[in-house]
C-alpha positions as CSV (number, residue, x, y, z in Angstrom):
1,M,97.8,148.4,32.9
2,N,95.5,151.4,33.6
3,H,96.3,151.6,37.3
4,L,99.6,152.0,39.0
5,L,99.3,149.5,41.8
6,T,97.2,146.5,42.8
7,N,97.7,147.0,46.5
8,T,94.6,148.8,47.9
9,S,96.0,150.0,51.2
10,R,97.3,153.6,51.6
11,P,101.0,153.6,52.5
12,P,102.1,155.6,55.5
13,N,103.8,158.9,55.1
14,L,107.5,158.9,55.3
15,H,108.4,162.3,56.8
16,S,112.1,161.7,57.1
17,L,112.3,161.5,53.3
18,T,110.7,164.9,53.1
19,G,113.1,166.3,55.6
20,M,116.1,164.9,53.8
21,R,115.2,166.9,50.8
22,I,116.2,170.2,52.4
23,F,119.7,169.0,53.1
24,A,120.1,167.9,49.5
25,A,118.8,171.2,48.2
26,V,121.2,173.1,50.5
27,L,124.1,171.0,49.2
28,V,123.2,172.1,45.7
29,F,122.9,175.7,46.9
30,L,126.3,175.6,48.6
31,F,127.9,174.1,45.5
32,H,126.5,176.8,43.2
33,A,127.5,179.5,45.8
34,S,131.1,178.2,45.6
35,L,131.3,178.9,41.9
36,G,132.9,182.3,41.1
37,K,130.6,182.9,38.1
38,M,127.6,182.5,40.5
39,L,128.8,184.0,43.8
40,N,131.9,183.0,45.8
41,P,132.2,186.4,47.4
42,F,135.5,185.8,49.4
43,Q,138.3,188.3,49.0
44,D,140.8,185.9,50.5
45,A,141.7,183.8,47.5
46,Q,143.0,180.9,49.6
47,F,139.7,180.8,51.7
48,A,137.7,181.1,48.5
49,N,139.5,178.0,47.2
50,Y,139.0,176.1,50.4
51,Y,135.3,176.8,50.2
52,A,135.1,175.8,46.6
53,V,137.0,172.6,47.2
54,L,134.8,171.7,50.2
55,F,131.6,171.8,48.2
56,K,132.9,171.0,44.7
57,N,131.1,167.6,44.6
58,A,128.1,168.6,46.8
59,G,125.9,169.4,43.7
60,W,126.4,165.9,42.3
61,L,125.5,164.3,45.6
62,G,122.3,166.4,46.0
63,V,121.1,165.7,42.5
64,S,121.7,162.0,42.7
65,F,119.8,161.9,46.0
66,F,116.8,163.6,44.4
67,F,116.7,161.2,41.5
68,I,116.9,158.1,43.7
69,L,114.4,159.6,46.1
70,S,112.0,160.3,43.2
71,G,111.9,156.7,42.2
72,F,111.5,155.6,45.9
73,V,108.6,158.0,46.7
74,L,106.6,157.4,43.6
75,T,106.8,153.7,44.0
76,W,106.0,153.8,47.7
77,S,103.0,156.2,47.3
78,A,101.6,154.9,44.0
79,N,97.8,155.1,44.2
80,P,95.9,151.9,43.1
81,N,92.8,154.0,42.3
82,Q,94.7,156.6,40.1
83,T,94.8,156.2,36.4
84,N,98.0,156.8,34.5
85,G,96.5,159.9,33.0
86,R,95.7,161.3,36.4
87,F,99.2,160.4,37.6
88,W,100.8,162.3,34.7
89,L,98.6,165.3,35.2
90,K,99.5,165.6,38.9
91,R,103.2,165.2,38.2
92,L,103.2,167.9,35.5
93,G,101.2,170.1,37.9
94,K,104.0,169.6,40.4
95,I,107.0,170.6,38.3
96,F,105.8,172.9,35.5
97,P,104.2,175.9,37.5
98,N,107.5,176.6,39.4
99,H,109.5,176.0,36.3
100,I,107.4,178.4,34.2
101,I,107.6,181.1,36.8
102,T,111.3,181.0,37.2
103,W,111.7,180.6,33.4
104,F,109.9,183.9,32.9
105,V,111.8,185.7,35.6
106,M,115.1,184.6,34.0
107,L,114.1,185.8,30.5
108,I,112.6,189.1,31.7
109,F,115.3,190.1,34.2
110,F,118.4,188.1,33.3
111,N,118.2,187.4,29.6
112,S,121.9,188.1,29.3
113,Y,122.5,184.8,31.1
114,V,120.8,182.9,28.2
115,T,123.8,182.7,25.9
116,D,122.1,180.7,23.2
117,S,118.9,182.2,21.7
118,N,117.8,178.7,20.7
119,A,117.8,177.6,24.3
120,W,114.7,179.2,25.7
121,L,112.1,177.1,23.9
122,P,113.6,173.6,24.6
123,N,114.2,174.7,28.2
124,L,110.6,175.8,28.5
125,F,109.3,172.3,27.5
126,L,112.0,170.5,29.5
127,V,113.7,168.8,26.6
128,S,116.9,170.9,26.6
129,S,119.0,168.2,28.3
130,W,118.4,166.0,25.3
131,L,120.5,168.3,23.1
132,N,124.3,168.1,23.1
133,N,125.0,171.8,23.4
134,I,126.1,173.1,26.8
135,D,124.5,176.5,26.2
136,V,121.2,174.6,25.7
137,F,121.3,171.7,28.1
138,V,122.3,174.0,31.0
139,S,120.3,177.1,30.2
140,V,117.8,179.8,31.3
141,N,117.2,178.9,35.0
142,Q,120.1,176.4,35.1
143,P,118.9,174.0,37.9
144,S,115.9,173.3,35.7
145,W,118.0,170.8,33.7
146,T,117.2,168.2,36.3
147,L,113.5,168.5,35.5
148,C,114.2,167.2,32.0
149,S,115.2,163.9,33.7
150,E,112.3,164.1,36.1
151,L,109.9,164.5,33.2
152,L,111.3,161.4,31.6
153,F,110.9,159.5,34.9
154,Y,107.3,160.5,35.1
155,I,106.5,159.5,31.6
156,L,108.1,156.1,32.0
157,F,107.1,155.4,35.6
158,P,103.8,153.5,35.1
159,F,105.4,151.2,32.6
160,V,108.6,150.7,34.6
161,L,106.6,150.0,37.7
162,F,104.6,147.4,35.9
163,L,107.9,145.6,35.3
164,V,109.5,146.3,38.7
165,R,106.5,144.9,40.5
166,R,106.9,141.6,38.7
167,I,110.5,141.1,39.9
168,P,110.4,138.2,42.4
169,N,111.3,139.5,45.9
170,N,114.4,137.3,46.2
171,F,115.8,138.8,43.0
172,L,115.3,142.5,44.0
173,V,118.8,142.8,45.5
174,Y,120.4,141.2,42.4
175,T,118.4,143.7,40.2
176,L,119.7,146.6,42.3
177,F,123.3,145.5,41.8
178,G,122.6,144.9,38.1
179,I,121.4,148.5,37.8
180,F,124.6,149.7,39.6
181,A,126.7,147.6,37.2
182,G,124.9,149.3,34.3
183,L,125.7,152.7,35.7
184,V,129.4,151.8,36.1
185,L,129.7,150.3,32.6
186,T,128.0,153.4,31.1
187,Q,130.4,155.8,32.8
188,I,133.4,153.6,31.8
189,A,132.1,153.5,28.2
190,I,131.8,157.3,28.1
191,S,135.2,157.7,29.6
192,Q,136.9,155.3,27.1
193,F,135.0,155.8,23.8
194,V,133.8,159.5,23.8
195,S,136.5,162.0,22.9
196,S,137.9,163.9,25.9
197,T,138.8,167.0,23.8
198,P,138.4,169.8,23.7
199,Q,138.1,169.9,27.5
200,L,135.7,172.2,29.3
201,Q,137.1,175.1,31.3
202,E,135.1,174.1,34.5
203,W,135.4,170.3,34.4
204,P,138.1,167.8,33.2
205,L,135.7,166.4,30.6
206,S,134.8,167.3,27.0
207,E,131.4,168.9,26.4
208,K,130.0,165.6,25.1
209,Q,131.4,163.6,27.9
210,W,129.9,166.0,30.4
211,W,126.5,165.9,28.7
212,L,126.4,162.1,28.6
213,S,127.9,161.6,32.1
214,Y,125.7,164.0,33.9
215,N,122.9,165.7,32.0
216,F,121.6,163.2,29.4
217,P,118.2,162.0,30.9
218,P,118.2,158.3,29.9
219,F,121.5,157.8,31.8
220,R,119.9,159.1,35.0
221,L,117.3,156.4,34.9
222,Y,119.8,154.1,36.8
223,E,119.3,156.2,39.9
224,F,115.5,156.5,39.5
225,I,115.0,152.8,39.0
226,A,117.3,152.1,41.9
227,G,115.0,154.1,44.1
228,M,112.0,152.1,42.8
229,I,113.8,148.9,43.7
230,M,114.6,150.1,47.2
231,A,110.9,150.9,47.8
232,R,109.9,147.5,46.5
233,L,112.4,145.9,48.9
234,L,110.9,147.7,51.9
235,Q,107.3,146.9,50.7
236,A,108.4,143.2,50.5
237,G,109.4,143.3,54.1
238,C,113.2,143.5,53.7
239,R,114.7,145.5,56.5
240,L,118.2,147.1,56.7
241,K,120.4,146.0,59.6
242,L,122.1,149.4,59.3
243,S,120.8,152.3,61.4
244,L,120.0,155.7,59.9
245,Q,123.0,157.2,61.6
246,T,125.3,154.5,60.1
247,C,123.9,155.2,56.6
248,T,124.4,158.9,57.1
249,I,128.0,158.2,57.9
250,L,128.4,156.0,54.9
251,V,127.1,158.9,52.7
252,L,129.6,161.2,54.3
253,G,132.4,158.7,53.7
254,A,131.3,158.2,50.1
255,Y,131.4,162.0,49.6
256,I,135.0,162.2,50.9
257,A,135.9,159.3,48.6
258,T,134.8,161.3,45.6
259,Y,137.9,163.5,46.1
260,F,140.2,160.6,45.4
261,I,138.8,159.1,42.2
262,P,138.7,160.3,38.6
263,F,136.2,163.1,38.3
264,Q,133.8,161.4,36.0
265,Y,133.3,158.5,38.5
266,S,132.7,161.0,41.3
267,L,129.5,162.2,39.8
268,N,127.2,159.4,41.0
269,I,129.0,156.0,41.1
270,V,130.6,156.2,44.6
271,T,127.5,157.7,46.3
272,F,125.0,155.5,44.5
273,I,124.7,152.6,47.1
274,P,125.1,154.8,50.2
275,L,122.3,157.1,49.1
276,C,120.1,154.1,48.4
277,L,120.8,152.8,51.9
278,L,120.2,156.3,53.4
279,I,116.8,156.7,51.8
280,S,115.7,153.2,52.8
281,A,117.0,153.7,56.3
282,G,115.0,156.9,56.7
283,A,111.8,155.3,55.5
284,Q,112.4,152.3,57.8
285,S,113.0,154.6,60.7
286,D,109.6,156.3,60.1
287,L,107.8,153.0,59.9
288,T,109.1,152.0,63.3
289,G,108.2,155.4,64.8
290,G,111.8,156.6,65.2
291,K,112.3,160.3,66.0
292,T,115.3,161.8,64.1
293,L,116.5,165.1,62.9
294,F,115.1,164.4,59.5
295,N,111.5,164.0,60.7
296,A,111.5,167.0,63.1
297,S,108.6,169.3,62.3
298,L,110.7,172.3,61.2
299,I,113.0,170.1,59.0
300,V,109.9,168.4,57.3
301,W,108.4,171.9,56.6
302,L,111.7,173.0,55.1
303,G,111.7,169.8,53.0
304,E,108.2,170.7,51.7
305,I,109.4,174.1,50.4
306,S,112.7,172.6,49.1
307,F,111.6,172.2,45.5
308,G,110.7,175.9,45.3
309,M,114.0,176.8,47.0
310,Y,115.9,174.6,44.5
311,M,114.1,176.3,41.6
312,V,114.7,179.9,42.9
313,H,118.2,179.7,44.4
314,Y,120.1,180.3,41.1
315,I,118.1,183.5,40.5
316,V,119.0,184.6,44.1
317,L,122.7,183.9,43.6
318,I,123.1,185.7,40.3
319,T,121.0,188.6,41.7
320,A,123.5,188.9,44.6
321,K,126.4,188.6,42.1
322,K,124.9,191.5,40.1
323,I,124.4,193.7,43.1
324,M,127.9,193.1,44.3
325,G,129.2,194.3,40.9
326,G,132.4,192.3,41.1
327,E,133.3,193.4,44.6
328,L,134.7,190.8,47.0
329,F,134.5,190.8,50.8
330,G,136.3,189.7,53.9
331,T,135.6,186.2,55.2
332,T,133.0,187.2,57.8
333,S,131.1,189.5,55.4
334,A,131.2,186.9,52.6
335,M,129.8,184.2,54.9
336,I,127.0,186.6,55.9
337,I,126.2,187.2,52.2
338,I,126.0,183.4,51.6
339,I,123.7,183.0,54.6
340,I,121.5,185.9,53.4
341,C,121.3,184.3,49.9
342,L,120.3,181.0,51.5
343,V,117.6,182.6,53.6
344,A,116.4,184.5,50.5
345,S,116.2,181.2,48.6
346,L,114.3,179.6,51.4
347,F,111.9,182.5,51.4
348,G,111.5,182.3,47.7
349,G,110.9,178.6,48.0
350,F,108.2,179.3,50.6
351,L,106.5,181.8,48.3
352,L,106.5,179.3,45.4
353,H,105.2,176.5,47.6
354,R,102.5,178.6,49.3
355,Y,101.2,180.6,46.3
356,I,102.0,178.4,43.3
357,E,102.5,174.7,44.2
358,M,99.8,174.4,46.9
359,P,97.0,176.1,44.9
360,V,97.8,174.1,41.7
361,M,97.8,170.8,43.6
362,Y,94.6,171.8,45.4
363,R,93.0,172.6,42.1
364,L,94.0,169.2,40.7
365,N,92.7,167.4,43.7
366,T,89.4,169.4,43.5
367,L,89.0,168.3,39.9
368,K,89.6,164.7,40.9
369,N,87.0,165.0,43.6
370,K,84.5,166.6,41.2
371,S,85.1,163.8,38.7
372,L,84.5,161.1,41.4
373,V,81.2,162.9,42.5
374,H,80.1,163.0,38.8
375,Q,80.8,159.3,38.4
376,S,78.9,158.4,41.5
377,E,75.9,160.5,40.4
378,S,75.9,159.0,36.9
379,T,76.3,155.4,38.0
380,P,73.1,153.5,38.9
381,E,73.0,151.9,42.3
382,S,73.0,148.2,42.4
């Protein structure tokens, strides 16, 4: 199992999926901006509450989208000529440079936000989410906790793909629902068998419940593997009868539904299937040449810088909070502040993408090309 795929054709690019990334990243930004400890600059307490309520579940939606998308894209684009070692090297080269840069910025300029002195090292190596301590599993540059799960996904991907590709096509849908059932049973078990006290100040769960329900990397594999299954379905020729617009409405409806169920089940259960459908519909639209908002040139470019934007936005928000010095503002001024922070986050994302991500990936691709040239020169012609 040295290679990731047996199919030798290069799959087409799915630009809509890249474009969708910026909407998910903005949802996470708006959620964090709604938290008083990060920003929420509204002087009007009632409006501040409305804003917080509107986006209170947006972060969960964005993160779940990213995890499902990760499984889909990696499965769709798996290179038959790429060894597992090369795959792992490229994935580490994708996430670690941005992570290390933002990690250093946090420790140098915002070390007071690192409340546990034992957090910085496990956070640096992206193992902090494995530890049941809220000051550790959400620490340093706080959005980086998701990279702990992504790192696990990358490590396991070649082995999981080996198994997923051996599922008969007519069993793929059943497998998807089996994964969904596993997610539901896991959340129910956490709710019923893990102590709910003492309750966190921010969320109606205990620290251990919160960790297991949301941050513990193995329990986010459900979403990642679901994305892999959706990619396999599309590769097998299964086509959705639902349009991209319909799937977008389903996601919106699922988001609204999260307000009416117990908090723990709002994290990823209700939105699980709609997000799977949305990603598949976006890919299917691209394959048929459809033109949508998601694959518009500007949106795709924003999607390309979205990872950098995601990694830098927390730093932007706490910088703004620090500059404000506890002052709150009228509704119009507060909205302008949020927009400025969003633009600053996008600009920071552009800088990371242009001057960190792209050079690193170019270097890795150059090393690959040099290796191929060396192999061709050292191999006798037949």
